[in-house]
C-alpha positions, 0 to 999 in steps of 0.5 A: 481554486475550484475546490476552495470555491466549492467548499466555501459555497457548501459551508455558506449554504449550510451554515446558519446565519443569525439576525443579531449584529456585532457593534463596535464603539470608539473611545471619545477620550482616553479611557480606563478599562477595568476588570469589573463594571465599576470604578471600584475595580482596578484598571486593566489597561487604558484606551487612547482616544479614537480607539475602536473596540468590539462590544461583547456584552452590555452589563448595564446602562453605564458599563459595557464589556468590551474587547480590544486586541484580545484583551477584555474588560469593562468601560464606561458608556459615557466615553464610548460612541457607536462607530459601526455595526457588522451583521452576523452574516458578514462575520460568519462569511469571514469565519467560513472562509478562514475555516475553508482555508484551514481545511484546504491547508490540512488536506494539502498536508495530508495529501503530501504525507500520503504521497510521501508515505507511498513513495517511502513504501515503494523505496523500502520495498525496492530495497528489500526486493533488491536483497534477493533479486532485481527488477529485470529478473523474471516477471512482476508477479514473481517479484511480487511473490518474492517481496511478499515472502520477505515481508512475511519474514522468510530470510533473504538468504533462503529465497532464490528467484529465477533459477536455471538448473543445468540438466545437461550441457546447454539444457536447463530447467527454469524454476520461478522461485525456491525457498528453504525452510525449517520443514523442507524446500518449497518450489513455486511455479507462478502463473499469470492468467485471467478467466476460469481455470479447470484442471486435473492433476492427472491430465497433461493439459489444463483449460483456461476459459474466457468470455463466459465459455466462448473462448478456451485455451489449453496449457501444460499441467502446472502440477506436472511442470513443477514436479519436473522442476523438483525432480531436476533439482533433486538430481543436483542434491546429494540429500535428494532422497530425504529432503521434504519438497513442497510444490506450490502453483501460484495463480496471479491475475484476474482468474478463478480456480473453477474446478481443480481436482486430484491435487497430489499430497504436498502440492498446493494450488493457490491464488496469490492473495493466499500464498502466505496463508499456505506457507504458514500452513506448511510450516505449522503442519510439518515436522522440522527437518534437519539438513545434513548439509544445508550449506551445500543446498544453498550453494547449489541454489545460488549457482542456479540463480547465477545461471539465470543471470547469464544472458547466454544461458537465458538465450539457450533456454529460450531456444531449447523451449522454442525447439521443443514446442516446434511452432517455428516448424509449422507452415500454414 
């Protein structure tokens, strides 16, 4: 209601108002309305006595052009009597209100369509993502990456999310995302950070800087981390010595890659918005690879995904990480 009143006030204050008026006449007798200003013209329709009509124009002193129920014609002035006059301002106000009502209806329709489009998009994306993973697996950033790859055109059969590669009994290597392509296997490590990121491919620790340098945090070199994942995956594959592997570390969040150097060949450090660009580059710049047994690779990766679904495996992996870091053994 407030929006409607606001639009009316704006249109009324900005719409030009004219000084002339609209005249209305009443037929003083049954009156023939003709197609032209004179009795020589044929009759178009007839007005009953007392009918009110709107004056369109004065052709001469004897004939007026009038309007009645969306019909127009010419009537003799001898049988028309002025009944009322409406100022143009009043008529303009009515028109403005009608325009505002129409605009509001259109805005509501657009809003409904927009909301419907968003809901449809979310439902469509949810179904598409569900073809390779579900909303409880991994992080939101990992799922966003999987969805982006699906939308780009990577087949759902070749995308594997949240894998646990079993190294030894009860020991696993967790991989965020893997895709099998025509040029080799791309292994993704997803990071969700804010701040400035500094790193060197040869150093074991990278730095995350917040508050314009006032706060510094350290994390394990993601290049080394993902290389370890690739090494663990290669051990599962009989074709490990021949398959090209590509490592991609994807940074989500409000972070800036400030100074990253010594990045190895076939390794890519990427902000999330440029992932597809880099995937295209890999596919374009490398020769197609013929897998001697692609089905075996797919089966191994599917098994790793199933390992990731197993709650016992998840808990065991978390316990292994906790035991490796040893923070629970520090007493301050």
